[in-house]
C-alpha positions in Angstrom: -16.2 -0.7 -24.3 -17.4 -0.1 -20.9 -17.0 -3.4 -18.8 -20.8 -4.5 -17.1 -22.2 -2.7 -14.3 -21.7 -5.0 -11.1 -24.8 -5.3 -8.9 -24.4 -2.9 -5.6 -22.8 -3.2 -2.6 -25.3 -4.9 0.0 -26.8 -2.7 2.2 -26.0 -5.3 5.2 -21.8 -5.0 3.7 -21.7 -1.5 3.6 -23.0 -1.4 7.2 -20.2 -4.3 8.4 -17.1 -1.8 6.7 -18.6 1.5 8.4 -19.2 -0.2 12.1 -15.2 -2.3 11.4 -13.9 1.3 10.0 -13.1 0.7 6.5 -15.1 2.3 3.6 -15.1 1.4 -0.4 -13.7 3.6 -2.7 -13.1 3.3 -6.3 -9.8 4.1 -8.9 -12.1 6.4 -10.9 -15.6 6.7 -12.6 -15.7 3.8 -14.7 -14.1 1.1 -12.7 -16.6 -1.5 -11.8 -14.4 -2.9 -8.7 -13.9 -1.2 -5.5 -11.5 -1.1 -2.5 -11.6 -0.7 1.0 -10.0 1.8 3.0 -8.7 1.7 6.5 -6.7 5.2 6.9 -3.8 4.6 9.7 -5.1 9.0 10.5 -8.8 9.1 10.6 -9.8 12.5 10.6 -13.0 13.9 12.6 -14.8 16.5 13.5 -15.6 17.2 17.4 -19.0 17.9 17.6 -18.2 20.6 20.1 -15.5 22.3 17.8 -16.9 23.8 14.7 -14.9 26.6 13.8 -17.6 29.0 12.6 -15.6 32.4 11.3 -17.3 35.6 11.5 -18.0 35.9 8.4 -19.7 32.0 7.9 -21.6 33.3 10.6 -23.1 36.3 8.9 -23.8 34.0 5.9 -25.4 31.2 8.3 -28.1 34.5 9.6 -28.2 35.6 6.1 -30.5 32.4 5.0 -28.7 33.2 1.8 -29.6 29.7 1.5 -32.9 27.1 1.8 -31.1 23.7 3.6 -32.9 20.8 3.4 -32.0 17.4 4.0 -32.6 14.6 2.6 -34.2 16.1 -0.7 -32.1 15.2 -3.3 -29.7 12.5 -2.2 -28.6 11.2 -5.2 -28.4 15.0 -7.0 -25.9 15.7 -3.9 -23.8 12.2 -4.6 -23.6 12.9 -8.4 -22.7 16.9 -8.3 -19.6 15.7 -5.3 -18.9 13.0 -8.2 -17.9 15.7 -10.8 -14.5 16.3 -11.9 -12.8 19.4 -10.4 -9.6 21.5 -11.3 -7.8 20.0 -8.6 -9.4 16.7 -9.0 -10.4 15.5 -12.6 -11.3 12.0 -11.8 -13.6 11.2 -8.9 -13.7 7.7 -6.8 -17.5 8.0 -6.7 -17.9 5.5 -9.5 -21.3 4.6 -10.7 -21.4 1.2 -8.3 -20.7 3.7 -5.6 -23.5 6.1 -6.6 -26.0 3.3 -6.8 -24.8 1.5 -3.6 -25.5 4.7 -1.8 -28.5 5.1 -3.4 -29.6 1.7 -2.0 -28.4 2.6 1.9 -30.2 5.7 1.8 -33.3 3.8 0.9 -32.8 1.7 3.8 -32.1 4.9 5.9 -29.0 5.0 6.8 -27.7 7.5 4.2 -28.3 11.4 4.5 -27.5 14.3 2.5 -27.6 18.0 3.2 -28.4 20.2 0.3 -28.0 24.0 -0.1 -30.4 25.8 -2.6 -30.5 29.0 -4.0 -34.1 30.8 -5.5 -34.1 33.0 -8.6 -36.1 36.3 -9.0 -38.5 33.6 -10.7 -38.7 31.1 -8.5 -36.7 28.3 -9.8 -35.0 26.7 -7.5 -31.0 25.5 -8.4 -29.1 22.9 -5.7 -25.2 25.1 -5.5 -23.9 22.7 -2.4 -24.7 19.6 -0.1 -23.0 17.0 1.6 -23.4 13.4 2.1 -22.9 10.9 4.7 -23.6 7.5 6.1 -25.1 7.0 9.7 -25.2 4.2 12.2 -25.7 4.2 15.9 -24.7 7.6 16.8 -21.9 7.8 14.0 -21.7 10.2 11.0 -19.4 9.7 8.4 -18.9 12.1 6.1 -18.5 10.8 2.5 -18.2 14.5 0.2 -19.2 17.8 -0.1 -19.3 20.0 -2.8 -19.7 23.8 -4.0 -21.2 25.8 -6.6 -21.6 29.1 -4.8 -19.5 30.6 -1.9 -19.7 29.4 1.0 -22.5 26.7 0.3 -20.5 24.0 1.8 -19.8 25.3 4.4 -23.0 26.3 5.4 -23.9 23.0 4.6 -21.2 21.3 7.1 -22.6 23.8 10.0 -26.4 22.1 9.3 -25.2 19.0 9.9 -23.3 19.7 13.1 -26.0 21.0 14.6 -28.9 18.6 13.3 -25.5 15.7 14.8 -25.6 17.5 18.3 -29.8 18.3 18.4 -29.8 14.4 17.6 -27.6 13.6 20.2 -24.9 11.9 17.8 -21.6 11.0 19.2 -18.9 11.2 16.3 -18.4 13.0 12.9 -16.0 10.8 10.7 -14.3 12.9 8.0 -12.6 10.2 6.8 -9.3 12.0 5.1 -7.9 15.7 6.4 -8.4 18.4 4.4 -7.1 21.7 4.5 -10.9 22.9 4.4 -11.9 20.7 7.4 -8.8 21.9 9.1 -9.6 25.2 9.2 -13.3 23.8 9.7 -11.7 22.5 13.3 -11.3 19.1 12.3 -8.2 17.2 13.8 -6.7 13.3 13.5 -6.4 10.6 15.4 -5.2 7.3 15.2 -7.1 4.6 13.6 -7.3 2.2 16.9 -8.5 5.4 18.4 -11.5 6.1 16.1 -12.2 2.5 16.3 -12.6 2.8 20.1 -14.8 6.0 19.4 -17.4 4.1 16.8 -17.6 1.1 20.2 -18.5 4.0 22.5 -20.9 5.4 20.1 -23.0 2.4 20.1 -26.8 2.9 20.1 -29.7 4.7 19.2 -29.6 8.8 19.0 -31.8 10.5 21.1 -34.1 11.6 17.8 -33.6 11.5 13.8 -32.4 13.7 11.8 -35.6 15.2 10.0 -36.6 15.5 13.6 -33.6 17.6 14.3 -33.8 19.4 11.0 -37.6 20.3 11.5 -36.7 21.9 14.8 -34.4 24.3 13.0 -36.3 25.1 10.2 -39.8 25.8 11.9 -38.5 26.4 14.8 -40.3 27.3 18.5 -43.3 26.0 17.0 -41.9 22.8 16.5 -41.8 20.7 19.7 -41.2 16.7 19.2 -40.3 15.8 22.8 -36.7 14.6 22.2 -33.4 16.1 21.4 -30.9 18.3 23.2 -32.3 21.7 23.8 -35.8 21.3 22.6 -38.8 23.2 24.0 -35.9 25.6 25.5 -38.1 29.1 24.6 -34.9 30.9 24.8 -32.8 28.3 23.1 -31.8 27.8 19.2 -35.5 27.5 18.3 -36.8 30.6 19.8 -34.5 32.2 16.8 -36.4 34.2 14.1 -34.7 32.4 10.9 -33.6 28.8 10.4 -30.2 30.4 9.7 -29.7 32.3 13.1 -31.4 28.9 14.9 -28.4 27.1 13.3 -25.6 30.0 14.5 -27.5 30.5 17.9 -26.8 26.5 18.4 -23.1 26.6 17.4 -22.4 29.8 19.2 -20.9 27.8 22.1 -18.4 25.5 19.5 -16.8 28.5 18.2 
């Protein structure tokens, strides 16, 4: 018999935790309790240090995926919680799902989705990631991939969006080999807390505005954010994937 689901973690509690350098996890999917984690070594991905291989750059430019922002937040979280061959258990319990859905509704959690279209026009979610945003900080929580390179494309888009919007810090929490190959580094927790403090304040523009800049190109001029209105910049490229690849050229 399953224990009754406890109420979601309040939005204010989650935001205070993230600003303090800690975050919640569960031992397994069925848990109703959470524990709070403060890693001694924190993985971050410098926004000017993303490593993009030639093959990934080719995938980006080909626009093989349709990339969206906040189109299917809960679907992405639940996909990240699905069992995998190397991870049969998950730290994303139902209570955590509901807690982050609440954070998303409050405007402090976002998802990047990768879709593929079938010949019949049906769109299928094949990869993505989600995380928490506050001030000029984005804390990546988890990612998933059901097609080759889908999670890498989502991460490349996220970095480009954060750079365009004026964010200062991308937290990856724990280091993985996948993140290391993409340019992530580890720093002591005290240094991470210092970077969080330095990233205080509002970004230049919203992630939604940054997404429209890359998705709609030169025809979109929001009037804020790095590179906006520069006809020779990424917005002048012919497709969203090409704009993303061009915007990240200096970081690879």
